[in-house]
N, C-alpha and C positions, 0 to 999 in steps of 0.2 A: 353524259359519260361519267362513271364514278371515278373519284379521285385516285383510288388505289390502282385502278387500271391505267389511268393516265401516267402515273409515276413509274409504272413498269414498262412503258413503251420502249422498244428498241429504236435504233437509228432509222430503220426502214419504215416501221409503222408510224413513227412520229410525223412523217410527212403528211399524213392524213389528218393530223390534229389541228383543229381550229376551235378556239374557245373564246367567246365574247366576254369582255371584262364586266359587263353588266350583270352576269350571272353571280348568284351568291355561292361562294366556294367554301367548303368546310376547311377547318384548320388541318394541318398535316397530322396524320396519325403517328403515334410514337414509333412504330416500326420503320416508318419512312425517315423520321428525324434521326434514328439510330444509324442510318446509312452514312451520315456525315461523319467523316473521320475514320470510316472503315472502308467500304467499297468506293465511297466518294471522298474527295478532299474536303477539308473543313468548309470550303465555300462552294461545293457542289459539282466539281469536275470529276469525270470518271477517272479513277486512279489507274486502272489497268492499261497496259499497252494495247495497241490494235492487233489484229490477227497476224499481220505480217511483221510486226515489230518495228515498222518505220515510224510509228509514234510510240515513244518509250513509255514505260510506267512512270507515273508521277512520283518524284522523290521528295520535292519540297524541302530539300536539305538546307537551302539558304533563304532567310528572310532579311538578314542584314547584309554585310559585305561578303561577297563570295570568297572562297579560298584564293589567296594570292593577290587580292585587291585591297589597296589601302585608300580609303575614301578621301584622305587628305593629300594624296600624291598628285592630283590633277584637279583643275577647276572645271573640267568637263567630264562627262560620263566615261567610265573605263570599261573595256570589253573583256569579260572573263573567257570569251571564246575567240580571242583575236588570232590564234594560231591556226584556226580551222580553214579548210578549203572546201569549195562547193562539192557536193556529191555528183551533181550534174547541172547542166544549164538548159532551161527550156527556151526554145527558139521557135520561130514560125515553122521551121522544117519538121520539128518533132512534137509540136504542141498537141496534135491529135492523140498522141499516146497518153497525154495527161489531161485530156479535155474534161473528164468528169470531176477533176479536182481544181478546175479553174473557174473563176467567176465570169459572168458575161462581160464585165468591164475589162478584165485581163485579156480575154479573147479579142475584144474590140481593139485594144492597144496593139496586139500582135498584128491584127489585120491592117490597122492604120499605119503602123511603122514597122513593116516586116524586116527591114534591113538593120534596124538598130535596137528595137525593144527586145530585151532578154530578161529571164528570171533565174538568177543563180540560186539553187536550192541547197541548203546546208543541212547538216544533221539536226534533228529536232531535239530540244532540251526542255525538260519540265522540272527544273531544279529550284525554282523560286516559289516561295509561299508568302501569303500574307502573315502579318504579325499575330501573336496570340490574342491581342486585344481585338483585332478584326475578326478572328475566328470565334471568339467568345460572343461578340455582338451578332455575328451571323447565326450562330446556334440559337441564340435567343430569338432572333427574327424568324427562324424556321417555325417557332412556336407562336409568335404574336403578330408578325407583320401582316398588313392587309392593304389592299387597294381601296381607295374611296373615290367618289365622284367619277364613276365610270372609267376608272383607270388613270385619272389625271392627278391623283394625289396618293400619298403614302402615309400610313401610320406605322411606326415601328421604332427600333433603336438605331440611332445614327452611328456611323463609324463602322458599319459592316455591310455585307451583301444582304439585301432585303429578302430576296426569294431564291435561296440556294437550290431549291428543287422547284423550278417554276411550273405553273399550270397553264400559263397563257402567254401570248406574244406581248401583252401589256406588261406582265411581270418581267419578262426578259428585257424589254425596253427600259423599264425603270431601273433594273440592275445595272444596265449599261450607261445610263445617263444621269441618274440622281447621285448626289453627294459623294458616294463611295469612290468615284473615279477621280476625285480631286485631292490634292494635298491639303493639310490643315491650313498652311500658309504657303504662298507661291509668289516669288518675286524674280523677274528676269527680263532682260532685253533681248528681243529676237528680230530677225530680218525676214521680210516677206518678199520673195522674188516672183513676179508675174512674168513668165517667159512667153514672148509672143512667137508667132509662127515663123518669123524670120530670125529668131534667136535673140533679138533684142530683149533686154530685161528692164522692166519698170520696178523700181525698188520702193519698199516700204520698211519702216522700222517702228517698233512699238515697245514701250515699257509697260509690262503687265504686272499687276499686283492683284492676287486673288486670294480668297479664303473660303474654306468650307468648315465652319465652326464646329460642326458635329463630328469632325474627324480629328479633334485635338487628342493627341496620344495620352493614354492613361485616364481618360475621362469616360464616365458612363452617362450618355446623354440621349434623350428621347426626342423624336421629331416634334412632339407636342410642346416641348419646352423651348423650341428654337423659332425665331422669327424667320430665318432664312436657311435654305439648304446650301446656298453658295452666294458669294459676292464677287464681283469682278470690276476691274478698273483698267482701262487701256489708254495710255498717253501716247499720242502720235509724235514721233521724232522725224520721220520721213514719210512721204515726200515733203520738201520744204514748204510747199504751198499750204499744207495742212498741219504744219508743226504747231504743237500746243493744243491741238484738239483733244478733248477728253471724252471718252464714253465709259460710263460706269453704270452699274445696276445691281439688282437683287433678284435671285431666284428663290421661290418658296418651296415648301414640300407639297403644295397643292395648287396647281395651276388654275383651278376653277375658283376656289375660295380666296386665293391671293395671287392674282396674275403677276407675272414678272414685271418689274419696273426698271426703266432706264432713263438716264439723263445725259445730255450732251452739252459740253462747254465749247462755244465757238470763240476762238481767239480773236477773230476779226471784230466781232461785236462785243466781246467780253461778257456775253450773257450765257446763262444756263437755261436750257429748255428741256422739259420732259419729252421723251419720245413715246407718244401714245401708240399702243399696239406693237411695240418693238419686238421683233422676232420673226419667226416663220420665213417667208421668202424675201424679206427686205435684204438689200445688199449689205454684206458685212463691211464695215468701214476699213478703208485702206487696202482693199484687194482689187480695185478696178472693176467691181461688179462680177468677179469671177466665182464667188461663192455666196450663198445665202447665209443669213444669221444662224438658221437652224442646221446648217451644214458643218459648222465648226466642230472638230472632234467627231466627224462623221454624222452625228445627229445630236441635237440638244434642244431643250425647251419642250413646250407643249406638243403633244401628238394628237390633239383633239380634232384636227382637220382630216385625219386619216382613219380608216378601218385597218386593224392590225391582225395578222395571222402568222402562224408558225409554218415555215416551209420544211423544217427539219433540222437535225444535227448532222453535219457532214464533215468528212475529212477533206481539207482544202489546203492549198499552198497560199500562205498569208505572210505579210511582213511580221517578223518575230525576232526578238533579241537583237535588234539591229542597232548596235552601238556605233557602228562605223559612220552612219549618216549624221551623227552628232559630234563626231570627233574634230578636235581643233587641228588635227594633222591634214585635214582636207580643206582646200580653198574653194570658194564659190565658183571661181572661173573654171575649175576642173569638174565640178559637180553639175553645173547647170547647163547641160547640153541641150541643143534644140529638140523640141517635141516631147521630151521626157527626161527625167533625172538620169545621170550616168548610171548604168546598171551595176557598175563596179562598187557603188556605195550602198547597194541594196542587199538584204539578206532575207530569203524566204525559207520557211519551214513548213513541213506537213503537220497540221494540227487539227483538232476537232473544233468546229465552230457551230454555234446556233445561227440559223438563217431565218430572219423574219421579214415580212413584207408589209409595207404601208401602201394602201390604195386610197386615193383621194375620195372623200365622201361626196355624194351628190349635193349640190348647192354650196359647196365650199370652193375657195380659190387658192391655188398655189402654183408656182412655176412647174413643179414636178407632180405629174399625175400618178406615178407609181415609183416606189423606192424599195430596194432590197438592201438589207443590212446584214453584215457578217460579224459575229461577236465571239471572240476567243473564250472558250470555256474555262481556261485556267486563270484568266484575269478579269473576265466580264467586261473587257474593253472592246468597243466597236472598232474594227480594224479595216473594214472595207465597206464602201457604199456604191450602189449603182442607182443613178437617178434618171428616170424616164420623163420625157415631155408629155404633154396632154394628148399627143397623137399615139403614144405608146412606143416612141422611138428612144433608144438609149442616147442620152445627151451628155451627161457628165458622170465620171467615175472617179472614186477617191480611195486613197489608202493612207492609213495612219501607222506610223512607226512607234511602237510602244516599247519601253525599256523598264526594267526593274532597277530601282535606285536604293542604295543602303540607307540614306538619310530619310527616305520616305517609308522604307520597309513595305513597299508596294510598287505598283506600276505607274509610270508617268506617261502621259500623252505627249509625244515628241513631235517630230517633223511630219506634217501632213502634206500629201501630194494630191492635187485636185486637177483633173484633166477635163477640158472642154473638147469633146470629140468633134463638134461642129466647127469650132473656131481654130482647132489645131494648136491650142495654147495650154499651158498648165501653170498652176500656182504652187510654189514650194513655200510652205507656211511654217513659221516658228523655227527657222534656221538659227543655230547658235554657234556655228563653227568658228566664225571670225569675231565673235564677241569675247570680251575679256574673261567672262566666266559663263557657265551654263545655268542650270536651274538652281535657284536658291530656295530650298524647300524646308518646311517644318521648323523654321527658326523663330517663329512667333513675330511679335512686333507689328502685326496687322490686326486692326479691330474694326467693328462695324462703323465707327466714326470716320474711317478712311473711305467710305462710300456714300452715295447719295448726292444731292445737288450741291451742298456746300463744299463737300470734299472735291467734287468735280471742279468747282471754281478755284479752290486752293491749288489743286494739282496743275491747272493750266496756267498759272501765273508765275 
């Protein structure tokens, strides 16, 4: 299929599009690049409203602080839409009316918890844009970025969206998972609540320090000049039995040429051990086995165990602009209701999302045999995931609440909600409501020396 034809596909015809990353794809022609900043936003979203006006035209009027918001007025994210009320609430009684715009996971939650699960739908807003630096990097990537190693690596300019007009599911996946979705530096303490079927909560607490060096504001950096796309370090504070454990590691720009590396400091033995093959369906530390390593932020890390395909671009109700779930005005006791989060702290909007599917390759192993991912076109952030077991049954479904923050001039991955439909449990991940402050972003002071085996030993002592 010729590239120009691919780029002209509408929402319906794109459903049939499946392109394998092993194909050699030509660079974007000039007339397609010219769509960026005109009919498309600078990072590739359709600017126009939908036919019925329920998805508004993209304004992108804010990339810093919204009107009326003082970033220094609170240590937690502030809501520019705090005065709004839901347009309507989706319940089990009326869900059939909205079924085409619901994910399989959302439908399953209605079926499993018919008396309590609800989705308050608010007016949709498309007021936030990336900064000029991100737009400049994205425009350059439209000309030069490419996939390497069968879709497992990227060459391009860091600090921007790699493929604003994607040709394949692999390009969409890389937009949603590689460096661009991280702050330059990120430092925060968060709580993880694993809510059991009987309503009991098992608590975890983690001090996270992360860095995406390619996203340093004001810098022009290319992937070939960087050792890592992202660094991470997680110091366990709760539960008490694991206090002092450190997990840190490095993600590269090419999972084949430079596989991810991870190290773990064990406070019991006071030893650091490398974690070989860390990632994929290993249990993520401190979550009671409720999510896999590659399930954090919906999906992360290598996708080489799966075949990838585009299911289409759809209009769906997704978590969006949900500042309330991060507010210090809400207490955990009021939020963490049995079976699912209190619907009163959720905000859903109708938005356009890319939908891509991962199907486990023959001869490969993973807990999940099939996975559907939903990626917001305005942020390129993955916002929902449906994970199926190897019998083809929906097992776990997840939602990520993303918010735009002035200090980041971009979108932040906030509270994640991970539901195990078989066990009747859920994990509320990265809660900050009762912490002294929220996310501490783009302040600098974090360097590559803060990661790796020696850094893990220092952090744990």
